[in-house]
N, CA, C and O atoms as a GROMACS GRO file, in nm:
protein
  232
    1MET      N    1   0.865  -0.787   1.560
    1MET     CA    2   0.902  -0.663   1.504
    1MET      C    3   0.808  -0.548   1.580
    1MET      O    4   0.860  -0.453   1.639
    2TYR      N    5   0.686  -0.564   1.574
    2TYR     CA    6   0.609  -0.457   1.622
    2TYR      C    7   0.627  -0.426   1.782
    2TYR      O    8   0.622  -0.314   1.833
    3GLY      N    9   0.648  -0.544   1.845
    3GLY     CA   10   0.695  -0.531   1.984
    3GLY      C   11   0.806  -0.440   2.011
    3GLY      O   12   0.803  -0.354   2.100
    4TRP      N   13   0.916  -0.463   1.921
    4TRP     CA   14   1.034  -0.404   1.935
    4TRP      C   15   1.012  -0.248   1.893
    4TRP      O   16   1.082  -0.163   1.948
    5ILE      N   17   0.920  -0.212   1.801
    5ILE     CA   18   0.904  -0.072   1.759
    5ILE      C   19   0.833  -0.016   1.878
    5ILE      O   20   0.868   0.095   1.918
    6TRP      N   21   0.727  -0.088   1.945
    6TRP     CA   22   0.665  -0.032   2.056
    6TRP      C   23   0.743   0.003   2.170
    6TRP      O   24   0.735   0.109   2.231
    7ARG      N   25   0.829  -0.105   2.199
    7ARG     CA   26   0.919  -0.088   2.312
    7ARG      C   27   1.018   0.037   2.302
    7ARG      O   28   1.050   0.097   2.405
    8ASN      N   29   1.064   0.073   2.177
    8ASN     CA   30   1.158   0.170   2.147
    8ASN      C   31   1.114   0.296   2.118
    8ASN      O   32   1.198   0.382   2.093
    9LEU      N   33   0.985   0.326   2.116
    9LEU     CA   34   0.919   0.450   2.092
    9LEU      C   35   0.924   0.528   2.240
    9LEU      O   36   0.896   0.467   2.343
   10PRO      N   37   0.958   0.655   2.239
   10PRO     CA   38   0.960   0.742   2.353
   10PRO      C   39   0.818   0.770   2.402
   10PRO      O   40   0.720   0.763   2.328
   11GLY      N   41   0.813   0.803   2.527
   11GLY     CA   42   0.674   0.847   2.592
   11GLY      C   43   0.586   0.744   2.643
   11GLY      O   44   0.612   0.624   2.632
   12ASN      N   45   0.477   0.791   2.702
   12ASN     CA   46   0.380   0.708   2.757
   12ASN      C   47   0.298   0.638   2.660
   12ASN      O   48   0.331   0.646   2.541
   13VAL      N   49   0.182   0.560   2.699
   13VAL     CA   50   0.115   0.495   2.591
   13VAL      C   51   0.048   0.572   2.491
   13VAL      O   52   0.040   0.533   2.375
   14TRP      N   53  -0.009   0.697   2.537
   14TRP     CA   54  -0.089   0.778   2.423
   14TRP      C   55   0.026   0.849   2.336
   14TRP      O   56   0.002   0.865   2.216
   15ILE      N   57   0.124   0.885   2.375
   15ILE     CA   58   0.230   0.927   2.288
   15ILE      C   59   0.283   0.810   2.191
   15ILE      O   60   0.308   0.836   2.073
   16ARG      N   61   0.300   0.684   2.242
   16ARG     CA   62   0.344   0.596   2.157
   16ARG      C   63   0.246   0.562   2.046
   16ARG      O   64   0.279   0.528   1.932
   17ALA      N   65   0.107   0.578   2.099
   17ALA     CA   66   0.003   0.524   1.995
   17ALA      C   67  -0.016   0.640   1.899
   17ALA      O   68  -0.060   0.617   1.786
   18LEU      N   69   0.012   0.752   1.935
   18LEU     CA   70   0.009   0.873   1.840
   18LEU      C   71   0.118   0.852   1.748
   18LEU      O   72   0.094   0.853   1.628
   19THR      N   73   0.230   0.834   1.789
   19THR     CA   74   0.351   0.815   1.707
   19THR      C   75   0.328   0.702   1.610
   19THR      O   76   0.350   0.720   1.490
   20CYS      N   77   0.284   0.584   1.657
   20CYS     CA   78   0.250   0.471   1.557
   20CYS      C   79   0.143   0.521   1.464
   20CYS      O   80   0.157   0.494   1.345
   21LEU      N   81   0.050   0.583   1.498
   21LEU     CA   82  -0.039   0.632   1.400
   21LEU      C   83   0.028   0.731   1.286
   21LEU      O   84   0.009   0.718   1.165
   22VAL      N   85   0.097   0.816   1.339
   22VAL     CA   86   0.178   0.909   1.242
   22VAL      C   87   0.264   0.837   1.137
   22VAL      O   88   0.271   0.873   1.019
   23LEU      N   89   0.335   0.724   1.194
   23LEU     CA   90   0.423   0.634   1.132
   23LEU      C   91   0.347   0.568   1.015
   23LEU      O   92   0.385   0.575   0.898
   24VAL      N   93   0.229   0.497   1.060
   24VAL     CA   94   0.136   0.439   0.960
   24VAL      C   95   0.098   0.524   0.845
   24VAL      O   96   0.105   0.495   0.725
   25LEU      N   97   0.051   0.644   0.906
   25LEU     CA   98  -0.006   0.730   0.794
   25LEU      C   99   0.100   0.771   0.692
   25LEU      O  100   0.081   0.767   0.571
   26ALA      N  101   0.215   0.812   0.750
   26ALA     CA  102   0.351   0.839   0.663
   26ALA      C  103   0.384   0.712   0.569
   26ALA      O  104   0.433   0.734   0.458
   27VAL      N  105   0.362   0.592   0.606
   27VAL     CA  106   0.395   0.477   0.524
   27VAL      C  107   0.292   0.468   0.408
   27VAL      O  108   0.325   0.438   0.293
   28VAL      N  109   0.166   0.495   0.448
   28VAL     CA  110   0.044   0.478   0.352
   28VAL      C  111   0.059   0.596   0.236
   28VAL      O  112   0.045   0.571   0.116
   29TYR      N  113   0.087   0.724   0.287
   29TYR     CA  114   0.122   0.822   0.202
   29TYR      C  115   0.234   0.800   0.116
   29TYR      O  116   0.226   0.831  -0.003
   30LEU      N  117   0.336   0.748   0.163
   30LEU     CA  118   0.448   0.712   0.073
   30LEU      C  119   0.423   0.616  -0.029
   30LEU      O  120   0.478   0.630  -0.138
   31LEU      N  121   0.340   0.511  -0.006
   31LEU     CA  122   0.310   0.407  -0.083
   31LEU      C  123   0.222   0.455  -0.209
   31LEU      O  124   0.238   0.414  -0.324
   32PHE      N  125   0.126   0.547  -0.168
   32PHE     CA  126   0.030   0.598  -0.244
   32PHE      C  127   0.081   0.708  -0.358
   32PHE      O  128   0.034   0.716  -0.472
   33GLN      N  129   0.186   0.791  -0.304
   33GLN     CA  130   0.257   0.904  -0.363
   33GLN      C  131   0.361   0.861  -0.474
   33GLN      O  132   0.370   0.909  -0.587
   34TYR      N  133   0.440   0.758  -0.416
   34TYR     CA  134   0.553   0.719  -0.491
   34TYR      C  135   0.561   0.576  -0.533
   34TYR      O  136   0.597   0.549  -0.647
   35VAL      N  137   0.531   0.489  -0.453
   35VAL     CA  138   0.568   0.335  -0.497
   35VAL      C  139   0.455   0.288  -0.585
   35VAL      O  140   0.490   0.227  -0.686
   36PHE      N  141   0.320   0.306  -0.564
   36PHE     CA  142   0.215   0.265  -0.644
   36PHE      C  143   0.211   0.331  -0.788
   36PHE      O  144   0.168   0.266  -0.884
   37PRO      N  145   0.252   0.448  -0.800
   37PRO     CA  146   0.246   0.511  -0.930
   37PRO      C  147   0.387   0.468  -1.023
   37PRO      O  148   0.396   0.468  -1.146
   38TRP      N  149   0.489   0.432  -0.927
   38TRP     CA  150   0.603   0.371  -1.000
   38TRP      C  151   0.588   0.241  -1.041
   38TRP      O  152   0.651   0.198  -1.138
   39ALA      N  153   0.500   0.163  -0.968
   39ALA     CA  154   0.477   0.008  -1.001
   39ALA      C  155   0.375  -0.007  -1.106
   39ALA      O  156   0.378  -0.104  -1.182
   40GLU      N  157   0.287   0.084  -1.115
   40GLU     CA  158   0.152   0.061  -1.194
   40GLU      C  159   0.186   0.031  -1.342
   40GLU      O  160   0.117  -0.055  -1.398
   41PRO      N  161   0.282   0.092  -1.408
   41PRO     CA  162   0.306   0.051  -1.534
   41PRO      C  163   0.374  -0.084  -1.555
   41PRO      O  164   0.370  -0.133  -1.668
   42LEU      N  165   0.438  -0.151  -1.455
   42LEU     CA  166   0.501  -0.265  -1.457
   42LEU      C  167   0.382  -0.375  -1.426
   42LEU      O  168   0.422  -0.490  -1.449
   43LEU      N  169   0.278  -0.370  -1.390
   43LEU     CA  170   0.169  -0.474  -1.353
   43LEU      C  171   0.091  -0.481  -1.479
   43LEU      O  172   0.071  -0.388  -1.558
   44PRO      N  173   0.053  -0.591  -1.487
   44PRO     CA  174  -0.013  -0.646  -1.632
   44PRO      C  175  -0.170  -0.645  -1.597
   44PRO      O  176  -0.233  -0.747  -1.623
   45PHE      N  177  -0.229  -0.544  -1.544
   45PHE     CA  178  -0.363  -0.538  -1.509
   45PHE      C  179  -0.444  -0.475  -1.644
   45PHE      O  180  -0.565  -0.491  -1.662
   46ASN      N  181  -0.362  -0.410  -1.724
   46ASN     CA  182  -0.444  -0.347  -1.859
   46ASN      C  183  -0.421  -0.437  -1.976
   46ASN      O  184  -0.463  -0.404  -2.086
   47ASP      N  185  -0.347  -0.565  -1.955
   47ASP     CA  186  -0.315  -0.645  -2.082
   47ASP      C  187  -0.454  -0.725  -2.095
   47ASP      O  188  -0.484  -0.814  -2.015
   48VAL      N  189  -0.523  -0.694  -2.185
   48VAL     CA  190  -0.661  -0.775  -2.219
   48VAL      C  191  -0.616  -0.867  -2.312
   48VAL      O  192  -0.543  -0.836  -2.406
   49THR      N  193  -0.663  -0.997  -2.287
   49THR     CA  194  -0.647  -1.100  -2.377
   49THR      C  195  -0.778  -1.158  -2.431
   49THR      O  196  -0.782  -1.264  -2.495
   50VAL      N  197  -0.885  -1.085  -2.402
   50VAL     CA  198  -1.013  -1.126  -2.461
   50VAL      C  199  -1.044  -1.065  -2.590
   50VAL      O  200  -1.049  -0.942  -2.587
   51ASP      N  201  -1.067  -1.120  -2.702
   51ASP     CA  202  -1.108  -1.060  -2.844
   51ASP      C  203  -1.248  -1.017  -2.834
   51ASP      O  204  -1.333  -1.104  -2.813
   52ASN      N  205  -1.285  -0.888  -2.846
   52ASN     CA  206  -1.410  -0.843  -2.833
   52ASN      C  207  -1.492  -0.863  -2.965
   52ASN      O  208  -1.615  -0.856  -2.968
   53GLY      N  209  -1.420  -0.885  -3.064
   53GLY     CA  210  -1.463  -0.880  -3.209
   53GLY      C  211  -1.543  -1.035  -3.235
   53GLY      O  212  -1.630  -1.051  -3.322
   54MET      N  213  -1.501  -1.128  -3.155
   54MET     CA  214  -1.567  -1.259  -3.180
   54MET      C  215  -1.705  -1.286  -3.099
   54MET      O  216  -1.715  -1.269  -2.978
   55ALA      N  217  -1.797  -1.326  -3.174
   55ALA     CA  218  -1.932  -1.347  -3.113
   55ALA      C  219  -1.932  -1.490  -3.042
   55ALA      O  220  -1.850  -1.574  -3.080
   56ALA      N  221  -2.011  -1.516  -2.950
   56ALA     CA  222  -2.013  -1.632  -2.886
   56ALA      C  223  -2.100  -1.739  -2.976
   56ALA      O  224  -2.208  -1.704  -3.025
   57VAL      N  225  -2.050  -1.862  -2.995
   57VAL     CA  226  -2.123  -1.948  -3.088
   57VAL      C  227  -2.180  -2.052  -2.984
   57VAL      O  228  -2.116  -2.105  -2.893
   58ARG      N  229  -2.313  -2.072  -3.018
   58ARG     CA  230  -2.398  -2.167  -2.932
   58ARG      C  231  -2.423  -2.289  -3.030
   58ARG      O  232  -2.490  -2.386  -2.993
   0.00000   0.00000   0.00000
């Protein structure tokens, strides 16, 4: 897949590298701005199953 993207980008090596960098930064931006905030309430990271009121018995 990456080879296909690289071959189909216009320009020489430096233009292709710059375009790839811009594409990667755009994907990271979209993930942090839209996808992760949307998915955060759906993830179970804040579901605590440990009871803090119970002392350890030895």
